[in-house]
C-alpha positions in Angstrom: 0.2 -0.2 0.2 1.3 3.2 -1.2 1.7 6.0 2.2 1.9 9.2 2.4 5.4 10.9 3.7 4.5 13.5 5.9 6.3 16.3 9.0 5.2 17.8 11.5 6.4 21.4 12.1 5.6 22.6 16.1 6.5 19.9 18.5 4.5 21.0 21.2 1.0 19.7 22.5 -0.9 20.2 19.0 2.1 18.7 17.0 2.5 15.7 19.5 -1.1 15.0 19.3 -1.0 15.2 15.2 2.7 13.4 15.1 1.3 10.7 17.4 -1.8 10.0 15.3 0.9 9.5 11.5 2.7 7.6 13.8 0.4 4.5 14.8 -2.7 5.0 13.8 -2.7 5.5 10.7 -1.9 3.0 7.9 -1.6 5.3 5.1 0.8 7.8 6.6 4.3 7.7 7.3 5.4 10.0 9.9 9.3 11.1 8.5 10.4 14.0 10.5 9.2 17.1 13.0 10.5 21.0 13.3 10.6 23.0 16.0 12.7 26.4 15.8 13.6 24.8 19.4 15.7 21.7 18.1 15.8 19.9 21.5 12.0 19.6 21.7 11.9 18.6 18.1 14.6 15.7 18.9 12.4 14.4 21.9 9.4 13.9 20.4 11.3 12.3 17.5 12.7 9.7 20.1 9.5 9.3 22.0 8.0 7.8 18.4 11.0 6.3 17.1 12.0 8.4 14.0 15.1 9.7 12.9 14.3 13.1 11.5 14.0 16.4 13.6 15.1 20.1 11.8 14.9 23.2 13.4 13.1 24.6 10.6 10.1 24.1 8.4 12.3 25.2 5.5 15.0 22.7 6.1 12.1 19.7 7.1 10.7 20.7 3.4 13.5 20.2 1.5 13.6 16.3 2.0 12.0 14.5 -0.9 10.4 12.0 0.9 8.0 14.7 2.5 4.4 14.7 0.7 2.6 16.6 2.9 2.7 18.5 6.0 0.9 19.9 9.5 2.1 22.7 10.6 0.8 23.3 14.5 3.5 26.1 15.4 2.4 29.4 17.0 -0.3 30.6 14.9 2.0 33.9 14.0 3.7 31.8 12.3 0.8 29.7 10.7 1.6 32.2 7.1 4.8 31.9 6.4 5.2 27.8 7.2 2.3 27.9 5.1 3.8 29.5 2.1 6.9 28.0 2.9 5.1 24.7 2.0 3.6 25.4 -0.3 6.3 26.6 -2.6 8.1 23.5 -1.9 4.6 21.5 -3.3 3.8 19.9 0.1 0.4 19.6 0.8 -0.6 21.4 4.4 -3.1 20.9 7.1 -2.7 23.4 9.1 -4.2 24.6 12.5 -6.5 27.7 13.0 -6.2 30.2 12.5 -4.6 30.2 8.9 -3.2 33.4 9.4 -4.0 36.7 12.0 -5.0 38.4 9.3 -7.1 38.2 6.6 -5.0 39.1 3.8 -2.7 36.8 5.3 -5.4 33.9 4.7 -5.7 35.4 0.8 -1.6 35.0 0.5 -1.7 31.7 1.8 -4.7 30.4 -0.6 -2.7 32.1 -3.5 0.4 30.3 -2.6 -1.5 27.0 -2.3 -2.9 27.1 -5.6 -0.1 28.8 -7.4 1.6 25.1 -6.3 -1.4 22.8 -7.1 -1.5 21.3 -3.6 -4.2 20.7 -0.7 -4.4 23.5 2.1 -6.9 22.2 4.5 -7.3 23.9 7.6 -8.0 22.2 10.9 -11.2 23.1 12.2 -11.2 19.5 13.9 -14.7 19.4 15.1 -16.0 19.3 11.9 -14.8 15.3 12.3 -15.9 15.1 15.6 -18.5 12.3 15.6 -21.6 13.8 17.7 -21.0 16.8 15.2 -20.9 15.1 11.9 -24.0 13.5 12.8 -25.8 16.6 13.4 -24.8 18.3 10.6 -25.8 15.4 8.6 -29.3 15.5 10.2 -29.5 19.4 9.4 -28.5 18.4 5.5 -31.0 15.7 5.3 -33.9 18.6 6.4 -34.5 16.7 10.0 -34.9 19.6 12.1 -36.4 21.8 9.4 -35.1 25.4 8.7 -32.1 26.2 11.6 -33.3 29.2 13.1 -30.7 29.8 16.6 -27.4 28.8 16.8 -26.2 28.2 20.5 -22.7 27.6 21.8 -20.4 27.3 25.0 -16.9 26.9 24.7 -15.3 26.5 28.5 -12.0 25.6 29.1 -11.3 24.0 32.4 -7.9 26.1 33.2 -6.7 29.2 30.9 -3.5 28.0 28.9 0.0 29.3 30.6 1.2 33.0 30.5 3.5 31.4 27.6 1.0 30.5 25.2 -0.2 34.3 25.3 3.4 35.9 24.7 3.9 33.1 21.7 1.4 35.3 19.6 -1.2 32.5 19.5 -4.3 35.1 18.9 -7.0 36.6 21.1 -9.6 35.0 22.9 -11.9 34.9 19.4 -9.7 33.9 17.2 -7.6 31.7 19.4 -10.7 29.9 20.9 -13.9 30.9 19.3 -12.8 30.7 16.1 -14.2 26.9 16.5 -17.7 28.1 17.1 -17.9 31.0 14.8 -16.8 27.7 12.3 -19.3 25.2 13.7 -22.3 28.4 13.2 -21.8 28.7 9.9 -21.2 24.8 8.7 -24.6 23.9 11.3 -26.5 26.8 10.0 -25.9 26.3 6.4 -25.3 30.7 6.1 -22.8 32.8 6.9 -22.8 35.6 10.0 -24.2 38.8 8.6 -23.4 40.9 12.0 -21.7 40.6 15.5 -22.1 42.3 18.7 -19.0 41.0 21.5 -18.7 41.7 24.9 -15.5 40.5 26.8 -14.7 40.2 30.7 -11.3 40.1 32.4 -12.4 39.0 35.7 -11.4 35.6 36.7 -7.5 35.4 35.8 -5.6 38.6 36.6 -2.8 37.2 34.8 -4.5 37.1 31.7 -5.8 40.6 32.2 -2.7 42.3 33.1 -1.7 41.1 29.2 -4.8 43.1 27.9 -6.5 39.6 27.0 -10.0 38.5 27.8 -10.7 35.4 29.7 -14.5 35.5 28.9 -16.7 36.8 26.2 -20.0 36.7 25.0 -20.7 36.9 20.7 -24.3 37.6 19.7 -24.6 36.7 15.7 -27.0 37.9 13.0 -26.9 35.6 9.9 -28.3 37.1 6.2 -30.7 34.5 6.3 -32.4 36.5 9.7 -31.2 33.5 12.2 -29.7 34.1 15.0 -27.0 32.9 17.6 -24.9 33.3 21.1 -22.2 31.8 21.7 -20.0 32.3 24.9 -16.3 31.5 25.8 -14.7 31.0 29.0 -11.0 30.4 29.5 -11.2 29.2 33.3 -14.6 26.7 34.4 -12.7 25.2 37.1 -15.0 22.2 37.0 -13.9 20.3 33.3 -13.7 21.2 29.8 -17.3 21.9 28.8 -18.6 22.4 24.7 -22.0 22.3 24.1 -23.5 23.3 21.2 -27.6 24.0 20.0 -29.1 24.5 17.0 -33.0 25.5 17.0 -34.8 24.1 13.7 -38.5 24.7 12.8 -39.2 21.1 13.4 -36.4 20.0 15.9 -33.8 20.9 18.2 -30.2 19.4 18.0 -27.8 19.3 21.3 -24.4 18.6 21.6 -22.6 18.3 24.3 -20.4 15.7 26.9 -21.1 16.5 30.5 -23.4 13.6 31.1 -21.6 11.2 28.6 -19.8 9.7 31.4 -18.6 6.1 32.8 -18.4 7.6 36.8 -21.3 8.8 38.8 -20.7 9.4 42.2 -23.9 9.1 44.7 -23.0 11.0 48.2 -25.6 12.6 50.9 -24.2 15.6 48.9 -25.5 15.0 46.2 -24.5 13.1 42.8 -22.0 14.4 41.3 -19.6 12.9 37.9 -16.6 12.4 35.9 -16.0 15.2 33.4 -13.3 15.8 30.9 -10.6 17.6 31.8 -8.8 18.9 28.3 -9.7 19.6 24.3 -7.4 17.0 23.4 -9.2 14.7 25.7 -12.5 15.6 24.1 -11.8 15.7 20.8 -9.4 13.0 20.7 -11.4 10.8 17.9 -11.9 14.3 15.6 -7.9 14.8 15.4 -7.3 11.9 14.4 -10.2 11.3 11.7 -9.2 15.0 10.7 -5.6 14.0 10.0 -7.0 10.4 8.5 -9.3 12.4 6.0 -6.6 14.9 5.2 -3.9 11.7 4.1 -7.1 9.8 2.5 -8.0 12.9 0.1 -4.3 13.0 -0.9 -3.8 9.6 -1.9 -7.0 9.7 -3.4 -6.3 13.1 -4.9 -9.2 15.1 -4.2 -10.1 18.0 -2.7 -9.9 19.5 0.8 -13.1 19.0 2.4 -12.1 22.1 5.2 -10.8 24.7 3.2 -9.0 28.2 3.0 -12.2 29.7 2.3 -13.7 28.5 5.2 -10.8 29.8 7.3 -11.3 33.3 6.3 -14.5 33.2 7.1 -14.3 32.4 10.2 -11.4 34.6 10.8 -13.5 37.4 9.5 -16.0 36.6 12.2 -13.9 36.6 14.9 -12.0 40.1 13.6 -15.4 41.3 13.8 -15.9 40.3 17.0 -12.9 41.5 18.4 -13.7 45.2 16.8 -17.3 45.1 18.1 -15.4 44.1 21.7 -13.1 47.0 21.9 -15.4 49.5 20.0 -18.6 48.6 22.4 -20.9 48.3 19.1 -22.3 46.1 16.7 -20.0 45.2 13.4 -21.1 43.7 9.9 -18.8 41.0 9.4 -16.8 42.2 6.1 -19.0 41.2 2.6 -18.3 37.4 1.5 -17.7 39.1 -2.0 -14.6 40.0 -0.9 -13.3 36.7 -0.5 -14.3 35.9 -4.1 -12.1 39.0 -5.4 -9.3 37.8 -3.5 -9.6 34.5 -4.9 -10.1 35.4 -8.1 -6.4 36.9 -8.0 
């Protein structure tokens, strides 16, 4: 069986997740090398996975002729440069979100991929979670009628370390809530026209000192008249809590996790149950399915299922939410025709 040679850029938690899946869970792929500006971190990951090659840069990694594709899991501010480098070397790309920090950057990434005729897939992995995939299937089949209201909650148990914010991973809306923005478009089958966002800095003073939000609420208005609301919170304390609801004219779909549990504890103080504590636990299947789909599509010479255009539209919503929160007013999302103009260049 032909195998796709893959390199992973970034040796942090996301890079390790992707590398482990490629190394041992996707028979069609062969993990060739890992790269990180911290060469020792790359060497440790390579040693842990028992692969031979590690590099200090994406430039060095893509020189290898046996690497057909690259998974980019470096900090967000480095995504665009890595995409352009990999595209210039004609390597297929799976890049973590956001694809870039600006719309102009996303346009440049899309243009680089098209120029080199390579697959560019973006890491909105929740689309690959079994529950979300099934919800999407039912919506597409018309089972809930017309989608009317979108609701989503995204709560981390604990905030990332301060080094995460200093690494250039983007604001709350660009780093975290962008997943909900992508789900809103995907599940509601419509584009977001307008947002009104509010931010909070009360739970974690250390984050507030850096000017970062630890909580956010974003109200959405869709082009077709539907409405929505998204909550993001960095510090729930009780667990990693992801909940999405789509209310339709015929039925409602709820996607959650807290009650899908193997253990309940019943005492005089009440009933408690176990929860997942991290997104890598909750979405383990989604990350595996995402990379497997990426590999299989390249081998089958099929286009990406989650595209640069999807990345651009979700980023446009996130940037509008940032602007809304700062300006204390509702903000229109940049017209989608800008995407078409950019793609035609």
